[in-house]
N, C-alpha and C positions, 0 to 999 in steps of 0.2 A: 939182538933180535929185533927185527923191524915190527912196528906196531901195525896191526891189520886194521884197515878201515872197515866199518860195519858194511855189510852187504846192503845194496840199495833195495828198496821195496820192490817186490816183483810187480810186473805189469801183466794184467790179465787181458785176454781177448775180450773186447767189448767194454772194457772199463771206461766209463764216461768221466770226463773231468767235471768236478763239482763246482767250478768257478771260485773255489776257495784255494788258499795256498796249499793246504793239505786236507785230504779227506779224513774223517774220523774213522776210528777202528770199526765201529758199527756199520758205517756206510760201506767200507771195504768188504766186510762180512756179507752184507746184503748183495753187493755186486757179484761176489763169488757164488752165493746161493742162487742167484737168478740164472746162473749158467748151468746149473745141474739139469741135465736132460730129463724130460718126462720119462717115467719108468725106471729111473736110476736113483740111487741114494748116495749120500756121503756122510762123513762123521764130523762132529764138532772139532775133533783134533786134526782131521785132514784139512779143514778150512784154516784153522790156526796155523798149521805148519806151512800151508801155501802162502800165508801172509807174512811168514818169517817170524812168527811168535808161537813156536811149537808148544809152549807151556800155557797157552791162553785158551784152551778148550772151554773152560768154564765161562770165559768172557764171550765166546761165540754163542754159548747157550743163553747168556743174558741177552745178547743181541737178538737171537731167534725169539726169545720170550716177548720182545717188544715189536717184532716185525709185522704184526697185524695192523699196526698204525702207520706203516710206511707205504709211500707211493713212489714208483710203481710197486706192485705187489711182489712179495718175496715168497717163494715156495718152501716155507719152513717145514712142511710135512716131509720133505725129502732129506732132512738132516736128522740123523739118528746117532746113537752112541757108537763106540768103537767095535761093538759086537753085533750091531744091528738092532738093538733094543729101542723101542719107541719111548725113550725116556722123557721126551718133551710133550707127550700126549696130554699131560695134566694141564697144559696151557692152552689147549684147544677147547672150544665150546661147541658141543659137548666133547669130552675127551676121546670119544670114539671117532671123531671127525678126522683125526690124523690117519688112522688106519683106513677109513673109507676113501680118503683122497688118494692114498697109495694104491689101494685095490683098484680104484677107477683108472689108474695109469698102468695096471697090469703087474703091480708089485704084490706078491703073495706075502701075507703076514699070518703068523701062527703064534699064539701065546705072547702077543705084543712084540714079536721079533720078526725081522725080515727074513723070509725063507730064501735060501741061496744068496745070502748077503755078499759073499765074495764075488759072485757073478754080477750082482746088481750094483756093486760099489763103483762109484765114479770118483776118480782121484783128481781134485782140482789142480794139482801140480802139473798135470798133463796139459792144462790150458795155458800154462805160462808161455809167453812169447819172448 
């Protein structure tokens, strides 16, 4: 049985070269998050799957937690959990800011959950080229 080579890392539309040999996982997460259209949301797991690390949703969460210190800015408010819950809101100051930013973009939120999550969901895998 032939040995399969690992799949190459996906290339995303607009992915900028970092000038380094390889971009860090967090940098790749930020590049994906920057592509989420206003008024849409995605999940930690969808970003992880898009980057070829399906089981790294928690690491995507860690990346989002530190995204407020990154330039250019990262729209971390558009990243929610797999059912649309604003699970990362505790990292915003104040915590209500995540919901406020989403509402400003026309995303309805009720009980800390995105209303019509399936319709608002943006799949980063669709951005693969």
